[in-house]
C-alpha positions in Angstrom: -9.6 7.3 8.6 -7.6 9.8 6.5 -4.7 8.3 4.7 -1.4 9.0 6.5 1.7 10.3 4.8 4.0 7.5 3.6 7.2 6.9 5.6 9.1 5.2 2.8 11.4 7.5 0.6 10.2 7.7 -3.0 6.7 6.4 -2.2 3.7 8.8 -2.7 0.3 8.8 -1.1 -1.2 8.0 -4.6 1.0 4.9 -5.0 0.0 3.6 -1.6 -3.7 4.4 -2.1 -3.8 2.5 -5.4 -2.0 -0.5 -3.9 -4.2 -0.4 -0.8 -7.4 -0.4 -2.9 -6.1 -3.4 -4.9 -5.3 -5.3 -1.7 -8.4 -4.4 0.2 -11.0 -4.2 -2.6 -13.1 -6.9 -0.9 -13.2 -4.9 2.4 -14.2 -1.6 0.7 -16.5 0.3 0.7 -18.3 -1.4 3.7 -15.3 -0.9 6.0 -12.9 2.1 5.9 -9.2 1.4 5.9 -7.5 1.6 9.3 -4.0 2.9 10.0 -2.8 -0.6 10.2 -4.3 -1.3 6.7 -2.4 1.7 5.3 0.9 0.7 6.9 0.6 -2.9 5.7 -0.3 -1.7 2.1 2.8 0.6 2.1 5.1 -2.2 3.3 3.6 -4.6 0.8 4.1 -2.0 -2.0 7.7 -1.4 -1.0 8.4 -5.1 -0.8 6.9 -5.6 -4.3 9.0 -2.7 -5.7 12.2 -4.1 -4.2 11.4 -7.6 -5.5 10.9 -6.1 -9.0 14.3 -4.3 -8.8 16.0 -7.6 -7.8 14.3 -9.3 -10.8 12.1 -11.5 -8.7 8.6 -12.2 -10.0 6.0 -11.0 -7.5 
């Protein structure tokens, strides 16, 4: 599946792609990422970024 455009302000496709590949490296390259995988990766990335801003160790 082609990577969808991010829905979160300030988040780029490249940022999500890098995070997704770290999250799903055990799944790749045997199984392509699904839309759900991309959405979960973006949400996880945004949560990580917000936690860093709040000074919480992730």
